[in-house]
MDAnalysis code that builds the backbone (N, CA, C; Angstrom):
import MDAnalysis as mda
import numpy as np

u = mda.Universe.empty(612, n_residues=204, atom_resindex=np.repeat(np.arange(204), 3), trajectory=True)
u.add_TopologyAttr("name", ["N", "CA", "C"] * 204)
u.add_TopologyAttr("resid", np.arange(1, 205))
u.add_TopologyAttr("resname", ["UNK", "UNK", "UNK", "UNK", "UNK", "UNK", "UNK", "UNK", "UNK", "UNK", "UNK", "UNK", "UNK", "UNK", "UNK", "UNK", "UNK", "UNK", "UNK", "UNK", "UNK", "UNK", "UNK", "UNK", "UNK", "UNK", "UNK", "UNK", "UNK", "UNK", "UNK", "UNK", "UNK", "UNK", "UNK", "UNK", "UNK", "UNK", "UNK", "UNK", "UNK", "UNK", "UNK", "UNK", "UNK", "UNK", "UNK", "UNK", "UNK", "UNK", "UNK", "UNK", "UNK", "UNK", "UNK", "UNK", "UNK", "UNK", "UNK", "UNK", "UNK", "UNK", "UNK", "UNK", "UNK", "UNK", "UNK", "UNK", "UNK", "UNK", "UNK", "UNK", "UNK", "UNK", "UNK", "UNK", "UNK", "UNK", "UNK", "UNK", "UNK", "UNK", "UNK", "UNK", "UNK", "UNK", "UNK", "UNK", "UNK", "UNK", "UNK", "UNK", "UNK", "UNK", "UNK", "UNK", "UNK", "UNK", "UNK", "UNK", "UNK", "UNK", "UNK", "UNK", "UNK", "UNK", "UNK", "UNK", "UNK", "UNK", "UNK", "UNK", "UNK", "UNK", "UNK", "UNK", "UNK", "UNK", "UNK", "UNK", "UNK", "UNK", "UNK", "UNK", "UNK", "UNK", "UNK", "UNK", "UNK", "UNK", "UNK", "UNK", "UNK", "UNK", "UNK", "UNK", "UNK", "UNK", "UNK", "UNK", "UNK", "UNK", "UNK", "UNK", "UNK", "UNK", "UNK", "UNK", "UNK", "UNK", "UNK", "UNK", "UNK", "UNK", "UNK", "UNK", "UNK", "UNK", "UNK", "UNK", "UNK", "UNK", "UNK", "UNK", "UNK", "UNK", "UNK", "UNK", "UNK", "UNK", "UNK", "UNK", "UNK", "UNK", "UNK", "UNK", "UNK", "UNK", "UNK", "UNK", "UNK", "UNK", "UNK", "UNK", "UNK", "UNK", "UNK", "UNK", "UNK", "UNK", "UNK", "UNK", "UNK", "UNK", "UNK", "UNK", "UNK", "UNK", "UNK", "UNK", "UNK", "UNK", "UNK", "UNK"])
u.atoms.positions = np.array([
    [-41.532, -41.754, -60.494],
    [-42.865, -42.049, -59.989],
    [-43.654, -42.734, -61.087],
    [-43.865, -44.034, -60.957],
    [-44.610, -44.755, -61.978],
    [-43.845, -44.703, -63.279],
    [-44.545, -44.301, -64.379],
    [-43.909, -44.186, -65.675],
    [-43.608, -42.750, -66.032],
    [-43.611, -41.876, -65.035],
    [-43.316, -40.467, -65.286],
    [-41.854, -40.268, -65.695],
    [-41.603, -39.568, -66.745],
    [-40.238, -39.325, -67.215],
    [-39.604, -38.158, -66.512],
    [-38.398, -38.317, -66.037],
    [-37.695, -37.222, -65.383],
    [-36.427, -36.917, -66.160],
    [-36.075, -35.649, -66.237],
    [-34.902, -35.209, -67.002],
    [-33.902, -34.543, -66.025],
    [-32.676, -35.014, -66.089],
    [-31.604, -34.432, -65.270],
    [-30.394, -34.143, -66.147],
    [-29.837, -32.958, -65.945],
    [-28.646, -32.568, -66.725],
    [-27.396, -32.853, -65.893],
    [-26.452, -33.567, -66.505],
    [-25.209, -33.892, -65.806],
    [-24.234, -32.759, -65.958],
    [-23.700, -32.283, -64.821],
    [-22.746, -31.188, -64.841],
    [-21.378, -31.696, -65.268],
    [-20.587, -30.875, -65.899],
    [-19.297, -31.318, -66.448],
    [-18.276, -31.580, -65.372],
    [-18.486, -31.112, -64.171],
    [-17.447, -31.230, -63.150],
    [-17.697, -32.409, -62.173],
    [-18.471, -33.424, -62.595],
    [-18.734, -34.533, -61.657],
    [-17.558, -35.463, -61.567],
    [-16.575, -35.359, -62.453],
    [-15.389, -36.200, -62.404],
    [-14.198, -35.423, -61.858],
    [-13.292, -36.153, -61.263],
    [-12.048, -35.543, -60.767],
    [-10.873, -36.162, -61.509],
    [-9.810, -35.432, -61.609],
    [-8.635, -35.941, -62.311],
    [-7.396, -35.674, -61.411],
    [-6.592, -36.721, -61.240],
    [-5.313, -36.550, -60.547],
    [-4.316, -37.507, -61.207],
    [-3.114, -37.583, -60.635],
    [-2.048, -38.331, -61.286],
    [-2.372, -39.838, -61.354],
    [-3.130, -40.376, -60.455],
    [-3.321, -41.831, -60.398],
    [-4.728, -42.267, -60.774],
    [-5.640, -41.310, -60.928],
    [-7.037, -41.714, -61.078],
    [-7.763, -40.727, -61.982],
    [-8.207, -41.156, -63.142],
    [-8.895, -40.295, -64.098],
    [-10.217, -40.911, -64.407],
    [-11.272, -40.498, -63.731],
    [-12.601, -41.096, -63.901],
    [-13.175, -40.913, -65.275],
    [-12.875, -39.801, -65.909],
    [-13.420, -39.540, -67.246],
    [-12.886, -40.584, -68.257],
    [-11.597, -40.840, -68.179],
    [-10.993, -41.824, -69.085],
    [-11.534, -43.213, -68.822],
    [-11.658, -43.561, -67.515],
    [-12.154, -44.897, -67.149],
    [-13.569, -45.063, -67.596],
    [-14.425, -44.065, -67.416],
    [-15.809, -44.155, -67.832],
    [-15.911, -44.233, -69.349],
    [-15.069, -43.466, -70.047],
    [-15.065, -43.505, -71.478],
    [-14.802, -44.909, -71.997],
    [-13.843, -45.587, -71.366],
    [-13.516, -46.966, -71.751],
    [-14.695, -47.870, -71.490],
    [-15.377, -47.695, -70.377],
    [-16.539, -48.503, -70.063],
    [-17.652, -48.284, -71.075],
    [-17.854, -47.061, -71.452],
    [-18.906, -46.745, -72.461],
    [-18.563, -47.352, -73.813],
    [-17.275, -47.352, -74.152],
    [-16.867, -47.846, -75.447],
    [-17.083, -49.357, -75.574],
    [-16.896, -50.069, -74.480],
    [-16.915, -51.528, -74.565],
    [-18.063, -52.223, -73.884],
    [-18.912, -51.501, -73.187],
    [-20.035, -52.109, -72.493],
    [-21.365, -51.375, -72.826],
    [-22.084, -51.915, -73.820],
    [-23.357, -51.261, -74.171],
    [-24.346, -51.160, -73.042],
    [-24.283, -52.118, -72.070],
    [-25.229, -52.071, -70.990],
    [-24.997, -50.843, -70.097],
    [-23.806, -50.268, -70.147],
    [-23.609, -49.013, -69.401],
    [-24.485, -47.939, -69.958],
    [-24.595, -47.863, -71.274],
    [-25.465, -46.892, -71.917],
    [-26.935, -47.160, -71.545],
    [-27.298, -48.456, -71.531],
    [-28.646, -48.822, -71.154],
    [-29.005, -48.333, -69.745],
    [-28.025, -48.405, -68.860],
    [-28.273, -48.020, -67.472],
    [-28.683, -46.544, -67.326],
    [-28.333, -45.738, -68.259],
    [-28.697, -44.308, -68.179],
    [-30.164, -44.049, -68.390],
    [-30.861, -45.106, -68.884],
    [-32.301, -45.002, -69.088],
    [-33.088, -46.003, -68.282],
    [-32.421, -46.641, -67.339],
    [-33.046, -47.703, -66.525],
    [-33.810, -47.150, -65.317],
    [-34.751, -47.931, -64.825],
    [-35.446, -47.576, -63.606],
    [-34.570, -47.857, -62.406],
    [-33.823, -48.955, -62.534],
    [-32.954, -49.392, -61.408],
    [-31.736, -50.094, -62.003],
    [-30.583, -49.904, -61.385],
    [-29.350, -50.466, -61.885],
    [-28.634, -51.224, -60.773],
    [-28.057, -52.360, -61.143],
    [-27.159, -53.070, -60.245],
    [-25.797, -53.076, -60.898],
    [-24.832, -52.401, -60.277],
    [-23.460, -52.346, -60.782],
    [-22.663, -53.484, -60.154],
    [-22.048, -54.278, -61.013],
    [-21.204, -55.380, -60.530],
    [-19.804, -55.223, -61.144],
    [-18.860, -55.995, -60.642],
    [-17.487, -55.841, -61.110],
    [-17.257, -56.440, -62.490],
    [-17.803, -57.611, -62.748],
    [-17.453, -58.268, -63.975],
    [-18.409, -59.307, -64.507],
    [-17.889, -60.196, -65.352],
    [-18.714, -61.133, -66.106],
    [-19.358, -62.213, -65.210],
    [-18.704, -62.595, -64.154],
    [-19.248, -63.673, -63.306],
    [-20.613, -63.277, -62.752],
    [-20.668, -62.072, -62.197],
    [-21.950, -61.611, -61.636],
    [-23.027, -61.424, -62.702],
    [-22.621, -60.922, -63.865],
    [-23.602, -60.756, -64.948],
    [-24.143, -62.098, -65.359],
    [-23.277, -63.107, -65.445],
    [-23.700, -64.441, -65.857],
    [-24.696, -65.020, -64.861],
    [-24.393, -64.872, -63.569],
    [-25.297, -65.400, -62.519],
    [-26.608, -64.652, -62.529],
    [-26.541, -63.321, -62.627],
    [-27.781, -62.520, -62.566],
    [-28.590, -62.601, -63.827],
    [-28.085, -63.214, -64.888],
    [-28.891, -63.417, -66.093],
    [-30.083, -64.351, -65.760],
    [-29.989, -65.070, -64.662],
    [-31.062, -65.989, -64.242],
    [-31.781, -65.477, -63.006],
    [-31.745, -64.166, -62.778],
    [-32.158, -63.624, -61.481],
    [-33.622, -63.901, -61.143],
    [-34.518, -63.944, -62.128],
    [-35.922, -64.243, -61.821],
    [-36.073, -65.602, -61.221],
    [-35.488, -66.613, -61.853],
    [-35.535, -67.990, -61.372],
    [-34.763, -68.152, -60.057],
    [-33.630, -67.459, -59.943],
    [-32.829, -67.563, -58.737],
    [-33.549, -66.989, -57.529],
    [-34.168, -65.859, -57.712],
    [-34.934, -65.224, -56.619],
    [-36.072, -66.171, -56.149],
    [-36.722, -66.800, -57.088],
    [-37.795, -67.712, -56.740],
    [-37.220, -68.927, -55.983],
    [-36.143, -69.471, -56.463],
    [-35.504, -70.633, -55.799],
    [-35.094, -70.279, -54.361],
    [-34.607, -69.089, -54.153],
    [-34.160, -68.647, -52.836],
    [-35.305, -68.188, -51.905],
    [-36.489, -68.059, -52.477],
    [-37.630, -67.592, -51.694],
    [-37.629, -66.098, -51.481],
    [-36.974, -65.358, -52.390],
    [-36.919, -63.895, -52.307],
    [-38.184, -63.305, -52.929],
    [-38.969, -62.571, -52.183],
    [-40.202, -62.008, -52.668],
    [-40.006, -60.519, -53.051],
    [-40.785, -60.093, -54.027],
    [-40.742, -58.664, -54.421],
    [-39.520, -58.280, -55.261],
    [-38.925, -59.259, -55.940],
    [-37.793, -58.964, -56.795],
    [-38.164, -58.020, -57.938],
    [-37.323, -57.012, -58.158],
    [-37.550, -56.032, -59.216],
    [-36.719, -56.344, -60.443],
    [-36.498, -57.656, -60.676],
    [-35.546, -58.016, -61.781],
    [-35.986, -57.559, -63.140],
    [-37.319, -57.472, -63.362],
    [-37.803, -57.039, -64.682],
    [-37.561, -55.575, -64.942],
    [-37.386, -54.793, -63.876],
    [-37.172, -53.340, -63.976],
    [-35.705, -52.993, -63.735],
    [-34.827, -53.969, -63.686],
    [-33.438, -53.700, -63.255],
    [-32.463, -54.069, -64.409],
    [-31.507, -53.198, -64.611],
    [-30.423, -53.417, -65.584],
    [-29.169, -53.764, -64.810],
    [-28.536, -54.872, -65.125],
    [-27.274, -55.247, -64.476],
    [-26.132, -54.775, -65.356],
    [-25.234, -54.008, -64.752],
    [-24.093, -53.406, -65.505],
    [-22.765, -53.922, -64.978],
    [-21.960, -54.456, -65.898],
    [-20.612, -54.841, -65.535],
    [-19.711, -53.620, -65.655],
    [-19.062, -53.287, -64.556],
    [-18.160, -52.124, -64.556],
    [-16.831, -52.461, -65.228],
    [-16.583, -53.766, -65.370],
    [-15.315, -54.161, -65.964],
    [-14.148, -53.890, -65.063],
    [-14.394, -53.857, -63.742],
    [-13.328, -53.618, -62.736],
    [-13.794, -52.587, -61.701],
    [-13.195, -52.646, -60.542],
    [-13.662, -51.807, -59.418],
    [-13.461, -50.311, -59.652],
    [-12.359, -49.937, -60.331],
    [-12.083, -48.523, -60.452],
    [-13.010, -47.802, -61.406],
    [-13.799, -48.531, -62.134],
    [-14.822, -47.894, -62.980],
    [-16.087, -47.595, -62.169],
    [-16.306, -48.311, -61.090],
    [-17.549, -48.178, -60.322],
    [-17.799, -46.727, -59.828],
    [-16.781, -46.054, -59.254],
    [-17.061, -44.676, -58.792],
    [-17.534, -43.775, -59.929],
    [-16.967, -43.908, -61.131],
    [-17.359, -43.095, -62.248],
    [-18.800, -43.371, -62.657],
    [-19.197, -44.625, -62.686],
    [-20.575, -44.967, -62.993],
    [-21.522, -44.473, -61.941],
    [-21.162, -44.621, -60.692],
    [-21.983, -44.167, -59.576],
    [-22.231, -42.646, -59.625],
    [-21.205, -41.911, -59.999],
    [-21.333, -40.441, -60.112],
    [-22.351, -40.058, -61.160],
    [-22.341, -40.757, -62.304],
    [-23.284, -40.462, -63.360],
    [-24.694, -40.801, -62.902],
    [-24.866, -41.971, -62.278],
    [-26.197, -42.381, -61.819],
    [-26.724, -41.447, -60.729],
    [-25.815, -40.965, -59.862],
    [-26.197, -39.969, -58.873],
    [-26.720, -38.731, -59.552],
    [-26.003, -38.271, -60.560],
    [-26.374, -37.022, -61.257],
    [-27.701, -37.179, -61.982],
    [-27.997, -38.390, -62.472],
    [-29.234, -38.653, -63.193],
    [-30.352, -39.073, -62.267],
    [-30.054, -39.175, -60.964],
    [-31.071, -39.579, -59.978],
    [-31.700, -40.886, -60.319],
    [-30.845, -41.884, -60.690],
    [-31.303, -43.245, -60.985],
    [-31.025, -44.138, -59.797],
    [-32.003, -44.906, -59.376],
    [-31.835, -45.816, -58.253],
    [-30.845, -46.928, -58.652],
    [-29.900, -47.216, -57.733],
    [-28.921, -48.266, -58.073],
    [-28.345, -48.910, -56.794],
    [-27.749, -50.073, -56.986],
    [-27.038, -50.785, -55.954],
    [-25.688, -51.196, -56.511],
    [-24.728, -51.371, -55.671],
    [-23.375, -51.774, -56.067],
    [-22.973, -53.033, -55.320],
    [-22.474, -54.016, -56.010],
    [-21.942, -55.226, -55.385],
    [-20.525, -55.404, -55.883],
    [-19.575, -55.496, -54.930],
    [-18.205, -55.704, -55.333],
    [-17.382, -56.467, -54.301],
    [-16.261, -57.033, -54.731],
    [-15.389, -57.800, -53.843],
    [-14.656, -56.883, -52.875],
    [-14.302, -57.487, -51.705],
    [-13.451, -56.710, -50.787],
    [-12.020, -56.672, -51.254],
    [-11.578, -57.749, -51.884],
    [-10.173, -57.862, -52.365],
    [-9.145, -57.746, -51.261],
    [-9.434, -58.310, -50.138],
    [-8.428, -58.349, -49.053],
    [-7.342, -59.429, -49.357],
    [-7.751, -60.495, -49.983],
    [-6.861, -61.603, -50.377],
    [-6.052, -62.094, -49.155],
    [-6.680, -62.084, -47.980],
    [-6.029, -62.606, -46.765],
    [-4.989, -61.673, -46.192],
    [-4.890, -60.444, -46.678],
    [-3.900, -59.477, -46.183],
    [-4.369, -58.781, -44.939],
    [-3.445, -58.442, -44.078],
    [-3.759, -57.693, -42.843],
    [-3.988, -56.225, -43.222],
    [-4.549, -55.464, -42.234],
    [-4.761, -54.033, -42.457],
    [-3.411, -53.341, -42.725],
    [-2.396, -53.743, -42.016],
    [-1.067, -53.148, -42.176],
    [-0.526, -53.424, -43.590],
    [-0.687, -54.657, -44.065],
    [-0.230, -55.017, -45.396],
    [-0.987, -54.270, -46.486],
    [-2.312, -54.129, -46.269],
    [-3.130, -53.427, -47.238],
    [-2.768, -51.919, -47.283],
    [-2.397, -51.369, -46.124],
    [-2.022, -49.961, -46.047],
    [-0.809, -49.681, -46.909],
    [0.057, -50.665, -47.075],
    [1.290, -50.491, -47.805],
    [1.081, -50.651, -49.334],
    [-0.075, -51.131, -49.741],
    [-0.322, -51.345, -51.161],
    [-0.437, -49.997, -51.876],
    [-0.157, -50.018, -53.190],
    [-0.241, -48.779, -54.005],
    [-1.665, -48.261, -54.048],
    [-1.792, -46.958, -54.310],
    [-3.080, -46.306, -54.311],
    [-4.070, -46.920, -55.305],
    [-3.584, -47.538, -56.343],
    [-4.442, -48.116, -57.383],
    [-4.814, -49.567, -57.073],
    [-4.388, -50.119, -55.942],
    [-4.711, -51.498, -55.563],
    [-6.235, -51.633, -55.440],
    [-6.857, -52.718, -55.872],
    [-8.307, -52.905, -55.830],
    [-8.912, -52.640, -54.459],
    [-8.251, -53.019, -53.398],
    [-8.807, -52.797, -52.062],
    [-9.004, -51.313, -51.785],
    [-8.106, -50.473, -52.303],
    [-8.171, -49.044, -52.058],
    [-9.390, -48.385, -52.733],
    [-10.017, -49.090, -53.677],
    [-11.215, -48.573, -54.308],
    [-12.430, -48.647, -53.394],
    [-12.373, -49.513, -52.396],
    [-13.539, -49.741, -51.523],
    [-14.065, -48.453, -50.883],
    [-13.147, -47.712, -50.271],
    [-13.529, -46.464, -49.583],
    [-14.108, -45.452, -50.541],
    [-13.486, -45.340, -51.720],
    [-13.966, -44.365, -52.719],
    [-15.378, -44.727, -53.196],
    [-15.605, -46.026, -53.423],
    [-16.923, -46.476, -53.868],
    [-17.994, -46.169, -52.827],
    [-17.732, -46.522, -51.571],
    [-18.743, -46.282, -50.504],
    [-18.974, -44.807, -50.269],
    [-17.914, -43.979, -50.499],
    [-18.062, -42.549, -50.323],
    [-18.971, -41.925, -51.413],
    [-18.812, -42.373, -52.626],
    [-19.579, -41.808, -53.762],
    [-20.973, -42.414, -53.840],
    [-21.045, -43.740, -53.710],
    [-22.350, -44.414, -53.860],
    [-23.138, -44.366, -52.577],
    [-22.517, -44.101, -51.481],
    [-23.040, -44.122, -50.112],
    [-23.150, -45.547, -49.595],
    [-22.888, -45.754, -48.344],
    [-22.771, -47.097, -47.764],
    [-24.031, -47.933, -47.936],
    [-25.202, -47.318, -47.845],
    [-26.463, -48.034, -47.924],
    [-26.728, -48.631, -49.304],
    [-25.997, -48.179, -50.317],
    [-26.175, -48.705, -51.667],
    [-25.124, -49.718, -52.033],
    [-24.194, -50.026, -51.146],
    [-23.069, -50.866, -51.428],
    [-23.070, -52.133, -50.589],
    [-22.832, -53.291, -51.237],
    [-22.675, -54.557, -50.537],
    [-21.343, -55.134, -50.916],
    [-20.486, -55.376, -49.943],
    [-19.181, -55.979, -50.192],
    [-19.248, -57.468, -50.040],
    [-18.667, -58.194, -51.006],
    [-18.619, -59.606, -50.987],
    [-17.217, -60.053, -50.470],
    [-17.214, -60.917, -49.509],
    [-15.970, -61.341, -48.872],
    [-15.620, -62.772, -49.296],
    [-14.695, -63.014, -50.088],
    [-13.646, -62.078, -50.634],
    [-13.903, -61.812, -52.113],
    [-14.440, -62.823, -52.828],
    [-14.832, -62.616, -54.210],
    [-16.225, -63.222, -54.412],
    [-16.865, -62.894, -55.541],
    [-18.212, -63.406, -55.794],
    [-18.224, -64.914, -55.920],
    [-17.139, -65.492, -56.438],
    [-17.075, -66.935, -56.534],
    [-17.157, -67.620, -55.194],
    [-16.645, -66.949, -54.161],
    [-16.681, -67.534, -52.807],
    [-18.085, -67.590, -52.238],
    [-19.014, -66.888, -52.883],
    [-20.428, -66.983, -52.474],
    [-21.000, -68.315, -52.906],
    [-20.507, -68.840, -53.989],
    [-21.036, -70.073, -54.582],
    [-20.255, -71.331, -54.181],
    [-19.046, -71.147, -53.791],
    [-18.200, -72.281, -53.305],
    [-17.783, -71.974, -51.890],
    [-18.090, -72.886, -50.960],
    [-17.838, -72.693, -49.546],
    [-16.403, -73.130, -49.189],
    [-15.541, -72.185, -48.973],
    [-14.143, -72.497, -48.641],
    [-14.023, -73.214, -47.323],
    [-14.957, -72.954, -46.388],
    [-14.933, -73.614, -45.089],
    [-15.198, -75.109, -45.216],
    [-15.825, -75.496, -46.333],
    [-16.126, -76.897, -46.573],
    [-15.202, -77.487, -47.680],
    [-14.084, -76.770, -47.877],
    [-13.065, -77.196, -48.819],
    [-13.573, -77.265, -50.271],
    [-14.577, -76.472, -50.591],
    [-15.018, -76.361, -51.964],
    [-14.156, -75.350, -52.677],
    [-13.841, -75.560, -53.920],
    [-12.998, -74.624, -54.657],
    [-13.491, -74.463, -56.075],
    [-13.395, -73.255, -56.598],
    [-13.784, -72.961, -57.963],
    [-12.574, -73.161, -58.883],
    [-12.869, -73.607, -60.088],
    [-11.761, -73.726, -61.074],
    [-11.224, -72.355, -61.411],
    [-9.935, -72.257, -61.618],
    [-9.325, -70.954, -61.893],
    [-9.625, -70.457, -63.298],
    [-10.040, -71.354, -64.189],
    [-10.344, -70.951, -65.556],
    [-11.846, -70.866, -65.796],
    [-12.222, -69.918, -66.637],
    [-13.615, -69.745, -67.080],
    [-14.577, -69.633, -65.908],
    [-14.254, -68.744, -64.978],
    [-15.073, -68.577, -63.784],
    [-16.493, -68.144, -64.112],
    [-16.749, -67.259, -65.060],
    [-18.133, -66.890, -65.375],
    [-18.976, -68.120, -65.768],
    [-18.462, -68.954, -66.622],
    [-19.241, -70.126, -67.058],
    [-19.437, -71.098, -65.876],
    [-18.376, -71.383, -65.147],
    [-18.497, -72.305, -64.029],
    [-19.463, -71.790, -62.986],
    [-19.492, -70.507, -62.736],
    [-20.418, -69.940, -61.810],
    [-21.862, -70.038, -62.339],
    [-22.018, -69.687, -63.635],
    [-23.334, -69.783, -64.251],
    [-23.866, -71.222, -64.193],
    [-22.992, -72.190, -64.491],
    [-23.408, -73.602, -64.505],
    [-23.778, -74.057, -63.113],
    [-23.033, -73.616, -62.121],
    [-23.320, -74.036, -60.728],
    [-24.674, -73.478, -60.299],
    [-24.980, -72.234, -60.617],
    [-26.270, -71.643, -60.244],
    [-27.400, -72.244, -61.054],
    [-27.143, -72.498, -62.360],
    [-28.138, -73.130, -63.219],
    [-28.526, -74.494, -62.656],
    [-27.515, -75.269, -62.262],
    [-27.784, -76.599, -61.664],
    [-28.474, -76.483, -60.316],
    [-28.129, -75.438, -59.545],
    [-28.801, -75.209, -58.251],
    [-30.266, -74.909, -58.463],
    [-30.568, -74.066, -59.431],
    [-31.962, -73.737, -59.735],
    [-32.722, -74.971, -60.175],
    [-32.062, -75.825, -60.971],
    [-32.693, -77.037, -61.518],
    [-32.728, -78.204, -60.539],
    [-32.174, -78.013, -59.339],
    [-32.190, -79.078, -58.323],
    [-31.105, -80.130, -58.533],
    [-30.107, -79.827, -59.354],
    [-29.025, -80.789, -59.623],
    [-27.762, -80.469, -58.750],
    [-27.769, -79.360, -58.086],
    [-26.599, -78.956, -57.297],
    [-27.072, -78.342, -55.973],
    [-26.462, -78.803, -54.915],
    [-26.769, -78.230, -53.589],
    [-25.730, -77.200, -53.233],
    [-26.161, -76.152, -52.534],
    [-25.227, -75.173, -51.982],
    [-25.245, -75.343, -50.475],
    [-24.134, -75.062, -49.809],
    [-24.138, -75.135, -48.364],
    [-25.044, -74.071, -47.791],
    [-25.438, -74.251, -46.559],
    [-26.349, -73.292, -45.886],
    [-25.736, -71.890, -45.899],
    [-24.419, -71.831, -45.696],
    [-23.733, -70.521, -45.673],
    [-23.796, -69.867, -47.037],
    [-23.514, -70.628, -48.108],
    [-23.546, -70.058, -49.454],
    [-24.951, -69.620, -49.816],
    [-25.928, -70.444, -49.481],
    [-27.304, -70.136, -49.818],
    [-27.763, -68.873, -49.116],
    [-27.387, -68.741, -47.831],
    [-27.779, -67.548, -47.057],
    [-27.134, -66.271, -47.610],
    [-25.861, -66.378, -47.954],
    [-25.176, -65.202, -48.522],
    [-25.708, -64.831, -49.850],
    [-26.015, -65.812, -50.714],
    [-26.567, -65.556, -52.008],
    [-27.941, -64.894, -51.896],
    [-28.751, -65.349, -50.955],
    [-30.088, -64.757, -50.728],
    [-29.923, -63.303, -50.268],
    [-28.944, -63.049, -49.399],
    [-28.711, -61.679, -48.919],
    [-28.361, -60.768, -50.116],
    [-27.497, -61.246, -51.018],
    [-27.073, -60.443, -52.162],
    [-28.245, -60.157, -53.075],
    [-29.032, -61.199, -53.403],
    [-30.181, -61.019, -54.302],
    [-31.203, -60.083, -53.700],
    [-31.471, -60.217, -52.416],
    [-32.450, -59.344, -51.737],
    [-31.951, -57.910, -51.760],
    [-30.682, -57.678, -51.457],
    [-30.102, -56.360, -51.446],
    [-30.150, -55.701, -52.834],
    [-29.787, -56.478, -53.848],
    [-29.640, -55.922, -55.210],
    [-30.979, -55.693, -55.904],
    [-31.928, -56.576, -55.692],
    [-33.133, -56.568, -56.509],
    [-34.430, -56.290, -55.785],
    [-34.353, -56.013, -54.483],
    [-35.579, -55.678, -53.745],
    [-35.426, -54.275, -53.135],
    [-36.551, -53.663, -52.856],
    [-36.498, -52.297, -52.286],
    [-35.961, -52.355, -50.853],
])
């Protein structure tokens, strides 16, 4: 409430351990290599993303929200956290739940054109299998799935646009930077999806 400080104690049993999934180890790795994860523990609002591409794009979130006509953006009160992969997201969400910190999660569906039957046959650690776990822990209303990857939001496959396979974070950042500066057009579909993501992540 406003600037009122709240204190929450995290219980030691918020993580689960089994043969294929050890949230404590995954979170430890995230904490070791991502200082922004630590910052999120003291943030008013957190947006958890999968990796560097989203962080690069959201580094311009104030300008991007204005370009898209998104009103009421909370970008100045929001910390964007790279989970460094989907399987770290449930661990981060559990900590934020325990600390009662407001957050949103944006991640890829990772279907890769596979049918439900083909996905069912994939190993338990396959990225698609993380989707259900994330929505269960973070709750569906806090999660937005991107179909199929975040790069597809910026390049319209239906219009035969394609992203370079190398240096995706920079290429995505440059495309959005040019879009903000009026040097690059996005298709109506891409613009609409990007606006939906920004509104979901940075507005109440």
